[in-house]
C-alpha positions, 0 to 999 in steps of 0.5 A, spaced: 500 500 500 502 506 497 501 513 500 499 516 494 499 514 486 500 521 483 507 520 480 505 513 478 498 516 475 503 521 471 506 515 467 500 511 467 503 505 471 501 501 477 505 502 483 507 495 483 511 497 476 518 494 475 524 499 473 523 496 466 516 498 466 517 505 468 522 506 463 518 504 458 512 508 460 517 514 461 520 513 454 513 513 451 510 519 454 516 523 454 517 522 446 509 524 445 509 530 449 516 533 448 515 541 446 519 540 440 513 535 437 508 540 440 509 547 438 502 549 438 500 545 444 503 549 450 500 544 455 504 539 452 510 542 456 507 542 462 505 534 461 512 533 459 515 536 465 510 532 469 512 525 466 520 527 467 519 529 474 515 523 476 520 519 472 526 522 476 523 520 483 520 513 481 527 511 477 531 512 484 529 506 488 531 510 495 526 516 493 521 511 490 521 508 497 520 514 501 515 517 496 511 510 497 511 511 504 510 518 505 508 522 499 511 527 495 510 533 500 514 529 505 520 528 500 520 535 497 520 538 504 526 534 506 523 529 511 528 525 514 524 521 519 518 517 519 512 520 521 510 518 528 505 512 528 498 513 530 493 519 530 499 524 528 498 523 520 493 525 515 492 523 508 497 519 505 501 518 511 503 525 512 504 528 519 500 534 521 503 540 520 509 537 517 515 542 515 511 548 517 505 547 511 499 552 513 493 548 514 496 542 515 497 539 508 501 542 502 498 549 503 491 546 503 486 549 508 483 544 513 485 537 514 481 533 509 479 533 502 482 531 496 490 533 496 492 536 489 498 535 486 503 540 484 510 539 480 515 543 482 522 544 481 523 548 488 525 544 494 519 547 497 519 551 503 527 552 503 527 546 508 533 542 504 528 537 501 529 534 494 529 539 488 527 536 481 532 537 476 530 540 469 526 536 465 530 536 459 536 534 463 532 528 465 530 527 458 537 527 455 540 523 461 535 518 460 536 517 452 544 518 452 544 512 457 540 508 452 533 508 456 529 502 455 532 500 449 530 506 445 533 503 438 531 508 432 529 513 437 536 516 438 534 519 431 528 523 434 532 525 440 537 528 436 532 532 433 530 535 440 537 536 441 539 540 435 543 534 433 548 533 438 553 538 435 558 539 441 555 546 443 550 543 448 543 545 448 539 551 452 533 549 456 527 551 454 523 550 461 523 556 467 524 554 474 517 555 478 516 562 481 522 565 477 523 568 470 529 565 469 531 559 464 535 554 467 542 554 466 546 550 461 549 544 465 556 545 466 561 541 462 564 536 467 572 535 467 575 528 467 581 526 470 586 520 468 592 518 472 599 519 468 604 514 471 611 516 470 618 514 472 622 518 477 627 518 471 622 521 466 620 526 471 628 528 472 629 529 465 622 531 462 619 527 457 614 528 451 608 523 451 603 521 446 596 519 449 591 515 445 584 516 448 577 514 446 572 519 446 564 519 445 561 524 440 555 525 436 555 524 428 553 531 425 549 527 420 544 522 424 546 525 431 547 518 433 553 516 439 559 514 436 566 513 439 573 515 436 580 515 437 584 521 439 591 522 440 594 527 445 601 530 446 604 533 452 610 535 454 612 533 461 617 538 464 623 536 469 621 537 476 613 535 475 611 532 482 605 527 483 599 531 483 601 536 477 595 536 472 596 537 465 590 540 462 586 539 455 580 543 454 574 540 450 577 534 448 573 529 452 566 526 451 561 530 448 555 531 453 549 536 454 553 542 456 558 541 451 565 537 451 568 534 457 575 537 459 580 532 460 586 532 466 592 528 466 594 527 473 601 525 474 603 519 479 610 517 481 611 510 479 615 507 485 623 507 484 627 501 487 632 506 490 630 513 491 624 516 495 622 523 493 621 528 498 619 534 495 625 536 491 629 532 495 631 524 494 632 520 499 636 513 499 637 508 504 644 504 505 643 498 509 649 495 514 650 489 518 652 490 525 659 489 524 659 494 519 656 499 523 661 498 528 667 497 525 666 501 518 664 501 511 664 503 504 658 504 499 658 506 492 652 511 491 649 512 485 645 519 483 639 520 479 643 523 473 648 517 473 654 520 477 657 516 482 659 517 489 663 513 494 661 514 501 665 511 507 665 511 515 671 508 519 667 509 526 661 506 529 655 508 525 648 509 528 641 507 525 638 513 522 645 517 520 644 521 514 649 524 509 647 530 504 649 531 497 647 538 495 644 539 489 643 532 487 636 531 487 630 533 483 630 539 479 625 545 481 619 545 475 619 553 476 626 554 477 630 548 472 637 550 474 635 549 481 635 542 484 634 539 491 639 535 495 640 527 495 640 524 502 643 518 504 640 514 510 643 509 514 639 503 516 643 498 521 640 490 521 641 487 527 642 480 528 636 476 530 639 471 535 646 471 539 650 465 542 652 465 549 659 465 547 658 471 542 654 475 548 660 474 552 665 476 547 661 483 546 661 484 553 668 483 553 669 488 547 664 493 549 
């Protein structure tokens, strides 16, 4: 048993309808009442808005559940809790006077009678409730996602949207109570990781990336996929998180064409760990070396080699710094960070009694 059936009635489906039935009903009604097919019938626009907004709620399982239990006004006014059981609820399961509604129910005087149903693109009362999307956005998203197996209806959709030429389309619906058109949706930005080695980030590198992008065919308006080659220069010293930005090269969507950002990611290095513009590497010593002395050949990121040695005891965490042997600064290419060599001491996991005695005598 549902609280009300107005949204189901708008789509001419039963409250028990499944998602496929709701999609098919919306597809049929939206194509029938779309304003572009009914330019001489002003009421078609309102009907199109009504079925689109009904679909927006009934196609969302969570919103549909709330609607079924408590009705549309409860959803629009941001009801977060179920009405108390018992006599506190009125028709449709709505709590009396909920959300500050005058007269008890949706602004209607009195407590009884048949509730009128009004679609609105506002959230109602400013209470933080659900707000409907623009009907054309609902329509566009439905068909771009292959709504209900639309088949050849993508040609019809192309007629409504101007052929999907990449420039987006302006909404023809006004927001409730206002005189301004709904804004064209903002173009989205897609981010993709770009993995680079430390050597590539040290020297800089020219990259070519092949991407696949979804566009609309100018003739038919149908969706198609095409390959595109993007070229970019990675400057020496770029850090993880640096973004290489391309404008208008991604998928075509309602608001235009997506921007694409490649986000630099540093691949793990077998020797170095980057710390801003500095490079840190580790030298592992056994206990004997740490106590009696040691020597190592230290490589740099640009292929040079240094000899690092120490004759006396070396404690864990001891560091030796080589100035200007780290990564370049991307904004000041002539400047470089440091290379830091840190010592780790590997202690034995066990000692015999004789070894312990000798160590005690020595130390």
